[in-house]
C-alpha positions in Angstrom: -41.5 -7.0 25.9 -39.4 -4.8 28.2 -36.3 -6.8 27.4 -36.8 -6.3 23.7 -37.2 -2.5 24.3 -34.0 -2.3 26.3 -32.2 -4.4 23.8 -33.4 -2.3 20.9 -32.1 0.8 22.6 -28.6 -0.8 22.7 -28.9 -1.8 19.0 -29.9 1.8 18.0 -27.1 3.2 20.2 -24.5 0.9 18.6 -25.8 1.7 15.1 -25.5 5.4 15.9 -21.9 5.0 17.1 -21.0 3.1 14.0 -22.6 5.8 11.9 -20.8 8.6 13.6 -17.5 6.7 13.2 -18.3 6.1 9.5 -19.0 9.8 8.9 -15.9 11.1 10.7 -13.5 8.7 9.0 -15.1 9.0 5.6 -14.2 12.7 5.8 -10.6 11.8 6.2 -10.8 9.2 3.5 -12.4 11.8 1.2 -9.5 14.2 1.7 -6.9 11.4 0.9 -9.0 10.5 -2.2 -8.9 14.2 -3.4 -5.1 14.1 -3.1 -5.1 11.1 -5.4 -3.8 8.6 -2.8 -4.4 4.9 -3.3 -5.8 4.6 0.2 -8.9 6.7 0.8 -12.6 6.8 0.7 -13.1 3.0 1.3 -10.2 2.2 3.6 -10.6 4.9 6.2 -14.3 4.2 7.1 -13.6 0.5 7.1 -10.7 0.9 9.6 -12.8 3.2 11.7 -15.9 1.1 11.9 -13.9 -2.1 12.5 -12.2 -0.4 15.5 -15.5 0.8 16.8 -17.1 -2.6 16.2 -14.4 -4.6 18.0 -14.9 -2.5 21.1 -18.7 -2.5 20.9 -18.8 -6.3 20.9 -17.4 -6.2 24.4 -20.9 -5.1 25.6 -22.4 -2.3 27.5 -20.2 -2.5 30.5 -16.9 -3.9 29.3 -14.2 -5.2 31.5 -11.2 -2.8 31.4 -8.8 -5.7 30.9 -10.8 -6.9 27.9 -10.8 -3.3 26.5 -7.1 -3.1 27.0 -6.4 -6.3 25.1 -8.7 -5.3 22.3 -7.0 -1.8 22.1 -3.6 -3.4 22.0 -4.6 -5.7 19.1 -6.2 -2.7 17.2 -3.0 -0.6 17.6 -0.9 -3.4 16.2 -3.3 -4.4 13.5 -3.9 -0.9 12.2 -0.2 -0.2 12.3 0.2 -3.2 9.9 -2.5 -1.9 7.6 -0.9 1.6 7.6 2.5 0.1 6.9 1.0 -1.0 3.6 0.4 2.6 2.6 4.0 3.5 2.8 6.0 3.4 -0.4 9.7 3.7 -0.8 11.0 4.8 -4.2 14.8 5.2 -4.2 15.6 7.7 -1.4 12.0 8.9 -1.3 9.4 7.6 1.1 5.8 8.4 0.5 2.6 7.6 2.3 3.6 8.3 5.9 0.8 10.9 6.4 -1.7 8.4 5.0 -0.4 5.7 7.2 -0.6 7.9 10.3 -4.1 8.9 9.2 -5.2 5.3 9.0 -3.9 4.8 12.5 -5.8 7.9 13.6 -9.0 6.5 11.9 -8.7 3.5 14.2 -8.5 5.8 17.3 -11.5 7.8 16.1 -13.5 4.5 15.9 -12.3 3.4 19.3 -13.1 6.8 20.9 -16.7 6.7 19.6 -17.1 3.1 20.8 -15.9 4.2 24.3 -18.3 7.2 24.2 -15.5 9.8 24.0 -17.1 11.6 21.1 -15.2 14.8 21.8 -11.9 13.0 21.4 -13.2 11.4 18.1 -14.3 14.8 16.7 -11.1 16.6 17.7 -8.9 13.8 16.3 -10.8 13.8 13.0 -10.7 17.6 12.7 -7.0 17.8 13.5 -6.3 15.0 11.1 -8.1 17.0 8.3 -6.4 20.2 9.4 -3.0 18.6 9.3 -3.5 17.1 5.9 -5.1 20.2 4.3 -3.8 23.3 6.0 -0.2 22.2 6.5 0.2 20.9 3.0 1.2 24.3 1.6 3.8 24.6 4.4 5.2 21.2 3.6 5.4 22.0 -0.1 7.2 25.2 0.6 9.7 23.4 2.8 10.2 20.7 0.2 10.9 23.4 -2.4 13.5 25.1 -0.2 15.2 21.8 0.8 14.7 19.4 -2.1 15.4 15.7 -1.3 18.6 14.2 -2.7 17.9 12.0 -5.6 19.6 8.5 -5.9 22.6 9.9 -7.8 23.4 12.3 -5.0 23.1 9.8 -2.1 26.3 9.2 -0.1 27.7 5.8 -0.7 
């Protein structure tokens, strides 16, 4: 009976970590959805909880070499997913902030799995701040320095 009790504590802890990750990354996804981006409310939590889950399956006291290999794979894999969010239309490239946010969602999930909750919260908050609060500054800069369209590009 004691084994079951100890095991159920681990189960509840893991579920809590996945829930925290889901909440933090869903906030970022919600912001992207509000900005009418194709990647948003569904993708961000999925990337976050997958990252969290991959590290949680290593167990309660994971080997640091195993953690390192999983993190390396996550960094590469999430970069590939984020690359799909980047669109090039002529001289214009869009989606880089969304791609970077996807990568950040993976780090949020990994941070929660490794019990670095403060890092996860700060990363999620800074991601939201960057997307929301810096948008007016970006728009102002874009108006002052409009991108060259295809007809103005040097040959």
